[in-house]
C-alpha positions as CSV (number, residue, x, y, z in Angstrom):
1,M,-7.9,-4.8,-22.5
2,H,-5.4,-2.6,-20.6
3,G,-7.6,-3.4,-17.3
4,R,-7.0,-7.0,-18.0
5,A,-3.4,-6.8,-18.1
6,E,-3.1,-4.7,-14.9
7,E,-5.6,-7.2,-13.0
8,A,-3.3,-10.3,-14.3
9,V,-0.1,-8.7,-13.0
10,S,-1.7,-8.0,-9.7
11,R,-2.9,-11.6,-9.3
12,F,0.6,-12.8,-10.2
13,A,2.2,-10.5,-7.6
14,M,-0.4,-11.4,-4.9
15,A,0.1,-15.1,-5.6
16,A,3.6,-14.7,-4.5
17,I,2.8,-12.8,-1.3
18,R,0.0,-15.5,-0.5
19,E,2.5,-18.2,-1.0
20,H,5.2,-16.6,1.5
21,H,2.6,-15.5,3.9
22,P,-0.1,-18.0,3.9
23,G,-1.9,-16.9,7.4
24,V,-2.0,-13.2,6.0
25,E,-5.2,-12.1,4.4
26,V,-4.1,-10.1,1.2
27,E,-6.9,-8.0,-0.9
28,S,-6.0,-6.6,-4.4
29,R,-8.2,-4.1,-6.4
30,T,-7.4,-2.1,-9.5
31,V,-8.3,1.4,-8.8
32,R,-8.2,4.4,-11.5
33,T,-7.1,7.1,-9.0
34,S,-4.0,7.9,-7.1
35,P,-2.6,5.4,-4.7
36,A,-2.9,7.9,-1.7
37,R,-6.5,8.4,-2.4
38,A,-7.3,4.9,-3.1
39,L,-5.8,3.9,0.4
40,V,-7.2,6.6,2.0
41,E,-10.8,5.9,0.8
42,A,-10.3,2.1,1.8
43,S,-9.0,2.9,5.2
44,P,-12.4,2.9,6.9
45,R,-12.9,-0.7,6.2
46,A,-9.3,-1.9,7.1
47,A,-8.0,-2.8,10.6
48,V,-4.7,-1.4,9.6
49,V,-2.7,-0.3,6.4
50,V,0.7,-1.1,6.1
51,I,3.0,0.8,3.8
52,G,6.8,0.6,3.0
53,L,9.1,3.7,3.6
54,H,11.9,3.9,1.1
55,H,15.1,5.2,2.2
56,T,14.6,9.1,1.1
57,R,17.1,10.9,3.1
58,G,16.4,14.4,4.0
59,P,18.3,16.9,6.5
60,H,16.5,15.0,9.3
61,G,16.8,11.4,8.2
62,A,14.5,9.0,6.1
63,R,11.2,10.8,5.4
64,P,7.7,9.6,4.1
65,G,7.0,9.8,0.5
66,P,3.5,11.4,-0.8
67,V,1.4,8.2,-0.1
68,A,2.8,7.5,3.3
69,H,2.4,11.1,4.2
70,A,-1.2,11.2,3.0
71,L,-2.1,8.0,4.8
72,L,-0.3,9.3,8.0
73,H,-2.4,12.6,8.1
74,R,-5.9,11.2,6.4
75,S,-6.2,7.7,7.2
76,H,-9.3,6.3,9.1
77,C,-7.3,3.4,10.7
78,P,-3.7,2.9,12.1
79,V,-1.2,3.1,9.7
80,L,2.0,0.9,9.9
81,V,5.0,2.3,8.4
82,V,7.8,-0.3,7.5
83,P,11.2,0.7,6.3
84,T,12.2,-1.2,2.9
85,E,15.6,-2.0,1.6
């Protein structure tokens, strides 16, 4: 039952994205692993991976979190890092 609830939330979120960006293909999968591992493992089948960069400030400005860091070092396709608010 827990998996069904997760998939329902994902479908709801994806519906809003598809509505606002009808020309963009969006794929959603429920996985049972870390986000970084799931995205790195999916990257060979992707043209590009897009990930948000939260405004975590360090001594040298904004820096990527663990998921973005893993993708930047291990992805099999280009990674687009987009600043978020």
